[in-house]
N, CA and C of each residue as an Amber inpcrd file, in Angstrom:
protein
   528
 128.3090000 144.2390000 225.0260000 129.7250000 143.9130000 224.9280000
 130.4990000 145.1010000 224.3580000 129.9970000 145.6530000 223.2780000
 130.6890000 146.7690000 222.6400000 130.7180000 147.9870000 223.5560000
 129.6530000 148.2030000 224.3240000 129.5890000 149.3270000 225.2390000
 130.6250000 149.1800000 226.3470000 130.7780000 147.9980000 226.8900000
 131.7620000 147.7600000 227.9440000 133.1680000 148.0100000 227.4020000
 133.4320000 147.5190000 226.2100000 134.7560000 147.7100000 225.6180000
 135.0110000 149.1820000 225.3440000 134.0290000 149.9050000 224.8270000
 134.2350000 151.3210000 224.5500000 134.4080000 152.1070000 225.8440000
 133.7390000 151.6810000 226.9330000 133.9380000 152.3360000 228.2300000
 135.3560000 152.1160000 228.7300000 135.8550000 150.8720000 228.5740000
 137.2230000 150.5730000 229.0010000 138.2250000 151.3990000 228.1980000
 138.0090000 151.5000000 226.8850000 138.9050000 152.2870000 226.0480000
 138.8210000 153.7570000 226.4190000 137.6040000 154.2320000 226.7140000
 137.4360000 155.6290000 227.1120000 138.1320000 155.9340000 228.4120000
 137.9990000 155.0320000 229.3820000 138.6620000 155.2170000 230.6700000
 140.1730000 155.1550000 230.5090000 140.6320000 154.2060000 229.7090000
 142.0690000 154.0950000 229.4540000 142.5810000 155.3340000 228.7360000
 141.8110000 155.8140000 227.7660000 142.2000000 157.0190000 227.0310000
 142.2270000 158.2390000 227.9280000 141.2550000 158.3360000 228.8350000
 141.2160000 159.4660000 229.7620000 142.4000000 159.4080000 230.7210000
 142.7200000 158.2100000 231.2070000 143.8580000 158.0610000 232.1210000
 145.1660000 158.4210000 231.4160000 145.3180000 157.9430000 230.1960000
 146.5230000 158.2540000 229.4250000 146.6230000 159.7480000 229.1560000
 145.5000000 160.3540000 228.7480000 145.4940000 161.7940000 228.4810000
 145.8080000 162.5700000 229.7560000 145.2200000 162.1530000 230.8880000
 145.4870000 162.8530000 232.1410000 146.9520000 162.7010000 232.5440000
 147.5130000 161.5180000 232.3430000 148.9290000 161.3100000 232.6650000
 149.8190000 162.2190000 231.8280000 149.5270000 162.2970000 230.5470000
 150.3010000 163.1990000 229.6760000 150.0900000 164.6510000 230.0600000
 148.8380000 164.9900000 230.4010000 148.5230000 166.3560000 230.8100000
 149.3360000 166.7420000 232.0390000 149.3840000 165.8400000 233.0170000
 150.1310000 166.1040000 234.2420000 151.6200000 166.2340000 233.9340000
 152.1400000 165.3200000 233.1300000 153.5650000 165.3510000 232.8110000
 153.9360000 166.6180000 232.0430000 153.2300000 166.8770000 230.9600000
 153.5630000 168.0400000 230.1300000 153.1510000 169.3500000 230.7950000
 151.8890000 169.4090000 231.2330000 151.4060000 170.6370000 231.8770000
 152.1140000 170.9010000 233.1930000 152.3570000 169.8320000 233.9370000
 153.0730000 169.9920000 235.1970000 154.5040000 170.4560000 234.9850000
 155.1340000 169.9340000 233.9470000 156.4960000 170.3810000 233.6280000
 156.5380000 171.8470000 233.2440000 155.6040000 172.2440000 232.3940000
 155.5240000 173.6600000 232.0060000 155.1690000 174.5130000 233.2200000
 154.2280000 174.0230000 234.0480000 153.8200000 174.7660000 235.2410000
 154.9410000 174.9370000 236.2430000 155.7080000 173.8830000 236.4420000
 156.8300000 173.9620000 237.3830000 157.8910000 174.9360000 236.8720000
 158.2140000 174.8220000 235.6030000 159.1710000 175.7710000 235.0240000
 158.6340000 177.2000000 235.1190000 157.3410000 177.3430000 234.9030000
 156.7200000 178.6750000 234.9780000 156.8100000 179.2660000 236.3780000
 156.6370000 178.4210000 237.3840000 156.6840000 178.9470000 238.7520000
 158.0650000 179.5300000 239.0590000 159.1050000 178.8780000 238.5790000
 160.4510000 179.4120000 238.7900000 160.6810000 180.6550000 237.9370000
 160.1180000 180.6610000 236.7270000 160.2540000 181.8290000 235.8640000
 159.5340000 183.0380000 236.4590000 158.3590000 182.8090000 237.0410000
 157.6280000 183.9100000 237.6900000 158.4480000 184.4560000 238.8470000
 158.9880000 183.5820000 239.6610000 159.7930000 184.0230000 240.8080000
 161.0040000 184.8310000 240.3540000 161.6670000 184.3680000 239.3110000
 162.8460000 185.0900000 238.8130000 162.4520000 186.4400000 238.2070000
 161.4110000 186.4380000 237.3970000 160.9800000 187.6740000 236.7400000
 160.4220000 188.6800000 237.7450000 159.8100000 188.1750000 238.8220000
 159.2300000 189.0530000 239.8390000 160.2920000 189.8430000 240.6050000
 161.5460000 189.4500000 240.4860000 162.6060000 190.2320000 241.1390000
 162.9050000 191.5070000 240.3450000 162.4160000 191.5800000 239.1010000
 162.6500000 192.7610000 238.2610000 161.3950000 193.6110000 238.0520000
 160.2390000 192.9270000 238.0140000 158.9740000 193.6230000 237.7650000
 157.9490000 193.1610000 238.7980000 156.8330000 193.8770000 238.9420000
 155.8230000 193.4360000 239.9220000 155.3660000 191.9990000 239.6520000
 155.1030000 191.2760000 240.7600000 154.7560000 189.8630000 240.6560000
 153.5520000 189.6270000 239.7550000 152.5310000 190.4410000 239.8770000
 151.3010000 190.2120000 239.1140000 151.5620000 190.3440000 237.6090000
 152.4520000 191.2440000 237.2170000 152.8150000 191.3950000 235.8060000
 153.6790000 190.2110000 235.3470000 154.6000000 189.8010000 236.2080000
 155.4340000 188.6350000 235.8840000 154.5590000 187.4080000 235.6840000
 153.5780000 187.2180000 236.5540000 152.6740000 186.0680000 236.4470000
 151.8740000 186.1520000 235.1460000 151.4310000 187.3570000 234.7780000
 150.6630000 187.5130000 233.5360000 151.5160000 187.1550000 232.3160000
 152.7390000 187.6460000 232.2640000 153.6170000 187.3660000 231.1190000
 153.9480000 185.8740000 231.0170000 154.3030000 185.2940000 232.1320000
 154.6530000 183.8710000 232.1360000 153.4250000 183.0240000 231.8200000
 152.2580000 183.4330000 232.2780000 151.0240000 182.6970000 231.9760000
 150.7550000 182.6780000 230.4760000 150.9590000 183.8000000 229.8080000
 150.7350000 183.8590000 228.3520000 151.6940000 182.9160000 227.6290000
 152.9640000 183.0190000 227.9460000 153.9710000 182.1900000 227.2730000
 153.7460000 180.7040000 227.5730000 153.4990000 180.3830000 228.8320000
 153.3300000 178.9740000 229.1920000 152.0320000 178.4030000 228.6190000
 151.0080000 179.2340000 228.4740000 149.7510000 178.7650000 227.8790000
 149.9420000 178.4140000 226.4120000 150.6430000 179.2570000 225.6870000
 150.9160000 178.9640000 224.2770000 151.7010000 177.6610000 224.1440000
 152.7330000 177.5190000 224.9540000 153.5580000 176.3140000 224.9090000
 152.7480000 175.0780000 225.3110000 152.0250000 175.1600000 226.4100000
 151.2690000 174.0050000 226.8880000 150.1650000 173.6100000 225.9090000
 149.5020000 174.5840000 225.2920000 148.4480000 174.2610000 224.3230000
 149.0270000 173.5100000 223.1360000 150.1740000 173.9250000 222.6670000
 150.8310000 173.2100000 221.5680000 151.1850000 171.7820000 221.9860000
 151.7570000 171.6410000 223.1620000 152.1220000 170.2970000 223.6470000
 150.8910000 169.4160000 223.8210000 149.8290000 169.9770000 224.3750000
 148.6080000 169.1930000 224.5810000 147.9560000 168.8150000 223.2550000
 147.9870000 169.7150000 222.2930000 147.4110000 169.3920000 220.9790000
 148.1850000 168.2570000 220.3210000 149.4810000 168.3000000 220.4260000
 150.3170000 167.3030000 219.7470000 150.3810000 165.9650000 220.4730000
 150.4350000 165.9970000 221.8010000 150.7140000 164.7750000 222.5340000
 149.6100000 164.3300000 223.4970000 149.0040000 165.2480000 224.2180000
 148.0530000 164.8690000 225.2660000 146.7280000 164.3860000 224.7100000
 146.1460000 165.1600000 223.8090000 144.7980000 164.8640000 223.3390000
 144.7700000 164.2750000 221.9360000 145.8980000 163.8780000 221.4170000
 145.9530000 163.1290000 220.1740000 145.6050000 163.8830000 218.9120000
 145.7210000 165.2070000 218.9180000 145.4320000 165.9570000 217.6980000
 146.5060000 165.6750000 216.6530000 147.7140000 165.3530000 217.0920000
 148.7740000 164.9540000 216.1890000 149.4130000 166.0940000 215.4290000
 148.9330000 167.3020000 215.6020000 149.5000000 168.4420000 214.9010000
 149.3910000 169.6850000 215.7540000 149.5860000 170.7970000 215.1100000
 149.5380000 172.0770000 215.8110000 148.1170000 172.4020000 216.2480000
 148.0270000 173.1580000 217.3120000 146.7230000 173.6210000 217.7890000
 146.2020000 174.6970000 216.8380000 144.9000000 174.7170000 216.6480000
 144.2770000 175.7300000 215.7950000 144.1260000 177.0430000 216.5720000
 143.7880000 178.0950000 215.8690000 143.5580000 179.3830000 216.5430000
 142.3920000 179.2730000 217.5170000 141.3540000 178.5500000 217.1090000
 140.1950000 178.3650000 217.9790000 140.6140000 177.6510000 219.2590000
 141.4370000 176.6300000 219.1340000 141.8900000 175.8890000 220.3150000
 142.7520000 176.7720000 221.2090000 143.6020000 177.5950000 220.5940000
 144.4090000 178.5150000 221.3960000 143.5180000 179.5160000 222.1280000
 142.5000000 180.0220000 221.4510000 141.6000000 181.0020000 222.0730000
 140.8290000 180.3710000 223.2340000 140.3100000 179.1620000 223.0200000
 139.5830000 178.4870000 224.0960000 140.5160000 178.1310000 225.2480000
 141.7020000 177.7040000 224.9250000 142.6750000 177.3790000 225.9590000
 143.0470000 178.6340000 226.7500000 143.1210000 179.7640000 226.0690000
 143.4340000 181.0270000 226.7400000 142.3680000 181.3780000 227.7720000
 141.1120000 181.0490000 227.4770000 140.0480000 181.3000000 228.4430000
 140.2440000 180.4980000 229.7160000 140.6130000 179.2280000 229.5570000
 140.8460000 178.4100000 230.7520000 142.1130000 178.8760000 231.4710000
 143.0850000 179.3700000 230.7270000 144.3100000 179.8790000 231.3500000
 144.0290000 181.1740000 232.1100000 143.1090000 181.9890000 231.5980000
 142.7410000 183.2160000 232.3100000 142.1160000 182.8790000 233.6650000
 141.3050000 181.8510000 233.6840000 140.7180000 181.4090000 234.9580000
 141.8150000 180.8880000 235.8870000 142.7640000 180.1440000 235.3480000
 143.8810000 179.6390000 236.1560000 144.7220000 180.8010000 236.6940000
 144.9150000 181.8170000 235.8650000 145.6490000 183.0140000 236.2900000
 144.9340000 183.6780000 237.4710000 143.6180000 183.7810000 237.3790000
 142.8420000 184.3950000 238.4620000 142.9820000 183.5890000 239.7540000
 142.9670000 182.2710000 239.6380000 143.1030000 181.4090000 240.8210000
 144.4800000 181.5860000 241.4560000 145.5340000 181.5900000 240.6390000
 146.8810000 181.7360000 241.2080000 147.0700000 183.1220000 241.8130000
 146.5450000 184.1450000 241.1700000 146.6490000 185.5020000 241.7370000
 145.8930000 185.5990000 243.0540000 144.6840000 185.0590000 243.0920000
 143.8940000 185.1030000 244.3230000 144.6190000 184.3640000 245.4530000
 145.1990000 183.2230000 245.1300000 145.9200000 182.4610000 246.1530000
 147.1090000 183.2570000 246.6930000 147.8310000 183.8990000 245.8070000
 148.9900000 184.6680000 246.2450000 148.5700000 185.9160000 247.0270000
 147.4590000 186.5430000 246.6250000 146.9770000 187.7110000 247.3680000
 146.5190000 187.3060000 248.7650000 145.8500000 186.1750000 248.8810000
 145.4320000 185.6780000 250.1960000 146.6630000 185.3630000 251.0400000
 147.6620000 184.7250000 250.4380000 148.8920000 184.4270000 251.1650000
 149.5110000 185.7110000 251.7120000 149.5790000 186.7350000 250.9040000
 150.1990000 187.9980000 251.3440000 149.3500000 188.7250000 252.3890000
 148.0530000 188.4580000 252.4070000 147.2080000 189.0120000 253.4640000
 147.4680000 188.3030000 254.7930000 147.7240000 187.0020000 254.6950000
 147.9710000 186.2130000 255.9020000 149.4100000 186.3170000 256.3920000
 150.3320000 186.5080000 255.4690000 151.7590000 186.5770000 255.8030000
 152.3740000 187.6540000 254.9180000 152.7230000 188.8020000 255.5180000
 153.1940000 189.9450000 254.7250000 154.5440000 189.7010000 254.0580000
 155.3440000 188.8020000 254.5960000 156.6270000 188.4920000 253.9530000
 156.8580000 186.9790000 253.9760000 156.1310000 186.2620000 253.1170000
 156.2800000 184.7980000 253.1000000 157.6410000 184.3880000 252.5240000
 158.1000000 183.2310000 252.9440000 159.3600000 182.7140000 252.4090000
 159.1410000 182.2780000 250.9510000 160.2270000 182.1350000 250.2320000
 160.1450000 181.6840000 248.8350000 159.5330000 180.2860000 248.7650000
 159.8630000 179.4420000 249.7340000 159.3010000 178.0960000 249.7660000
 157.7840000 178.1460000 249.9530000 157.3110000 178.9690000 250.8810000
 155.8750000 179.0890000 251.1070000 155.1800000 179.6320000 249.8540000
 155.7670000 180.6090000 249.2100000 155.1860000 181.1400000 247.9750000
 155.0700000 180.0530000 246.9120000 156.1210000 179.2540000 246.7750000
 156.1060000 178.1760000 245.7860000 155.0290000 177.1460000 246.1060000
 154.8940000 176.7860000 247.3790000 153.8890000 175.8040000 247.7730000
 152.4920000 176.3220000 247.4640000 152.2170000 177.5720000 247.8060000
 150.8910000 178.1530000 247.5450000 150.6510000 178.2740000 246.0480000
 151.6410000 178.7640000 245.3270000 151.4840000 178.9460000 243.8800000
 151.2680000 177.5940000 243.1740000 152.0750000 176.6130000 243.5150000
 151.9430000 175.3120000 242.8660000 150.6490000 174.6000000 243.2650000
 150.2010000 174.7820000 244.5000000 148.9290000 174.1980000 244.9230000
 147.7710000 174.8180000 244.1520000 147.7800000 176.1320000 244.0370000
 146.7330000 176.8130000 243.2680000 146.8030000 176.4100000 241.8030000
 148.0000000 176.2590000 241.2820000 148.1670000 175.8390000 239.8890000
 147.6540000 174.4220000 239.6730000 147.8720000 173.5380000 240.6380000
 147.3860000 172.1540000 240.5220000 145.8610000 172.1210000 240.5130000
 145.2470000 172.8970000 241.3760000 143.7890000 172.9610000 241.4120000
 143.2430000 173.5050000 240.0900000 143.8170000 174.5890000 239.6400000
 143.3860000 175.1770000 238.3710000 143.6900000 174.2260000 237.2150000
 144.7770000 173.4880000 237.3000000 145.1540000 172.5500000 236.2450000
 144.1640000 171.4100000 236.0980000 143.6600000 170.9050000 237.2110000
 142.6650000 169.8290000 237.1430000 141.4000000 170.3150000 236.4380000
 140.9690000 171.5170000 236.7650000 139.7940000 172.0870000 236.0870000
 140.1080000 172.3400000 234.6160000 141.3130000 172.7760000 234.3480000
 141.7170000 173.0590000 232.9700000 141.7430000 171.7830000 232.1270000
 142.1910000 170.6730000 232.7090000 142.1860000 169.3990000 231.9980000
 140.7710000 169.0600000 231.5320000 139.8200000 169.2020000 232.4340000
 138.4310000 168.8990000 232.0840000 137.9510000 169.7820000 230.9430000
 138.2640000 171.0570000 230.9850000 137.8400000 171.9870000 229.9200000
 138.5160000 171.6210000 228.6030000 139.7990000 171.3690000 228.6330000
 140.5110000 171.0410000 227.3910000 140.0050000 169.7240000 226.8040000
 139.8140000 168.7310000 227.6390000 139.3710000 167.4160000 227.1480000
 137.9280000 167.4420000 226.6610000 137.0400000 168.0890000 227.4200000
 135.6170000 168.0370000 227.1130000 135.1500000 169.1190000 226.1380000
 135.9210000 170.1990000 225.9970000 135.4890000 171.3010000 225.1370000
 136.4890000 171.5660000 224.0120000 137.7030000 171.9400000 224.3770000
 138.6680000 172.4290000 223.3880000 139.0730000 171.3570000 222.3810000
 139.4430000 170.1740000 222.8620000 139.9020000 169.1180000 221.9670000
 138.8650000 168.0120000 221.7760000 137.6460000 168.2070000 222.2250000
 136.5970000 167.1850000 222.1090000 136.2090000 166.9490000 220.6610000
 136.1230000 167.9950000 219.8560000 135.7280000 167.8360000 218.4560000
 136.7320000 166.9710000 217.7190000 138.0040000 167.1600000 217.9850000
 139.0290000 166.3450000 217.3180000 138.8690000 164.8810000 217.7020000
 138.6210000 164.6070000 219.0030000 138.4520000 163.2250000 219.4420000
 137.2630000 162.5760000 218.7560000 136.1470000 163.3120000 218.6320000
 134.9660000 162.7180000 218.0040000 135.2050000 162.4890000 216.5140000
 135.9480000 163.3820000 215.8580000 136.2710000 163.1830000 214.4390000
 137.1870000 161.9840000 214.2610000 138.1650000 161.8280000 215.1480000
 139.0750000 160.6920000 215.0750000 138.3240000 159.3900000 215.3080000
 137.4340000 159.3790000 216.2870000 136.6600000 158.1670000 216.5770000
 135.7510000 157.8170000 215.4040000 135.1250000 158.8230000 214.7830000
 134.2470000 158.5720000 213.6320000 135.0460000 158.0190000 212.4640000
 136.2360000 158.5510000 212.2320000 137.0790000 158.0570000 211.1490000
 137.5140000 156.6220000 211.4170000 137.8060000 156.3220000 212.6640000
 138.2170000 154.9570000 213.0100000 137.0630000 153.9760000 212.8260000
 135.8440000 154.4090000 213.1750000 134.6870000 153.5240000 213.0150000
 134.4060000 153.2500000 211.5460000 134.5630000 154.2410000 210.6710000
 134.2830000 154.0180000 209.2570000 135.4280000 153.3130000 208.5550000
 136.6510000 153.4440000 209.0650000 137.8020000 152.8260000 208.4170000
 137.8890000 151.3310000 208.7080000 137.4440000 150.9030000 209.8590000
 137.5390000 149.4940000 210.2520000 136.1390000 148.8890000 210.1780000
 135.9420000 147.9100000 209.2920000 134.6100000 147.3000000 209.2200000
 134.2800000 146.5560000 210.5110000 133.0250000 146.6230000 210.8680000
 132.5700000 145.9420000 212.0860000 132.6020000 144.4400000 211.8610000
 132.9690000 143.6560000 212.8750000 132.9840000 142.1950000 212.7120000
 131.5630000 141.6750000 212.4940000 131.4650000 140.6370000 211.6620000
 130.1770000 140.0170000 211.3690000 129.8950000 138.9840000 212.4520000
 128.7170000 139.0620000 213.0940000 128.4030000 138.0620000 214.1180000
 128.4240000 136.6550000 213.5330000 128.7960000 135.6890000 214.3360000
 128.9440000 134.3010000 213.8840000 127.6330000 133.7400000 213.3470000
 126.5020000 134.1020000 213.9160000 125.2210000 133.5610000 213.4460000
 124.9160000 134.0400000 212.0430000 125.2870000 135.2880000 211.7130000
 125.0590000 135.8040000 210.3600000 125.9980000 135.1000000 209.3890000
 127.2320000 134.8890000 209.7850000 128.1990000 134.2320000 208.9110000
 127.7620000 132.8000000 208.6030000 127.2710000 132.0800000 209.6190000
 126.8270000 130.7100000 209.3960000 125.5880000 130.6640000 208.5080000
 124.6950000 131.5600000 208.6670000 123.4510000 131.5370000 207.8930000
 123.7050000 131.8410000 206.4210000 124.7180000 132.6480000 206.1290000
 124.9420000 133.0310000 204.7380000 125.9360000 132.1160000 204.0220000
 126.7110000 131.3440000 204.7650000 127.6890000 130.4500000 204.1350000
 127.1430000 129.0230000 204.1430000 127.4610000 128.2640000 203.1210000
 127.0430000 126.8490000 203.0830000 127.6760000 126.0950000 204.2290000
 126.9460000 125.1440000 204.8060000 127.4300000 124.3910000 205.9570000
 128.4080000 123.3010000 205.5440000 128.2550000 122.7350000 204.3980000
 129.1410000 121.6480000 203.9880000 128.9890000 121.3690000 202.5010000
 129.6650000 120.3310000 201.9900000 129.6540000 120.0320000 200.5530000
 128.2510000 119.7300000 200.0280000 127.4090000 119.1080000 200.8000000
 126.0550000 118.7860000 200.3200000 125.2200000 120.0350000 200.1410000
 125.4820000 121.0330000 200.9670000 124.7340000 122.2890000 200.8440000
 125.1150000 123.0290000 199.5700000 126.3170000 122.8020000 199.0520000
 126.7160000 123.4370000 197.7930000 125.8310000 122.9550000 196.6480000
 125.4970000 121.6570000 196.6550000 124.6400000 121.1020000 195.5850000
 123.2360000 121.6570000 195.6750000 122.7130000 121.7890000 196.8740000
 121.3600000 122.3210000 197.0490000 121.2830000 123.7940000 196.6740000
 122.3580000 124.5190000 196.9270000 122.3430000 125.9490000 196.6260000
 122.3110000 126.1840000 195.1360000 122.8270000 125.2660000 194.3350000
 122.8960000 125.4530000 192.8850000 121.6750000 125.0750000 192.2030000
């Protein structure tokens, strides 16, 4: 019974975390895609993508620490460093996608660039969610769960309660 309930809570928690991840990370990612496009009109695209990736990673890690994965506070340096590793992989995926696009179409439209960039970002984002949930913020979740288990006493099964409590007034006399 307890295992089924904990599985349901885990699935619900994962769905909630993924929903927040999509909302917050997707919002930052969408804003980033427009920022990259705007910045790329002044500097090379690959440099614009690198700068925006750094800024958006810092922002998204803070948002995920506070809201997505239930840390409730600021992300630690370790979490930022681990998150940066997953962001570096996401950066590589988006760069590769854009380089392939430019090999296939030497002058793609802005719409096509956005579609390719956002598609690559979505793919990298799904992998990033798994890394953040299972590695970066996993220790916090296990600490929170352990604190919750020790803070709330486990319910006493009914058979134990009946065996230790007197059944009625006559049992009070026998117990004495």
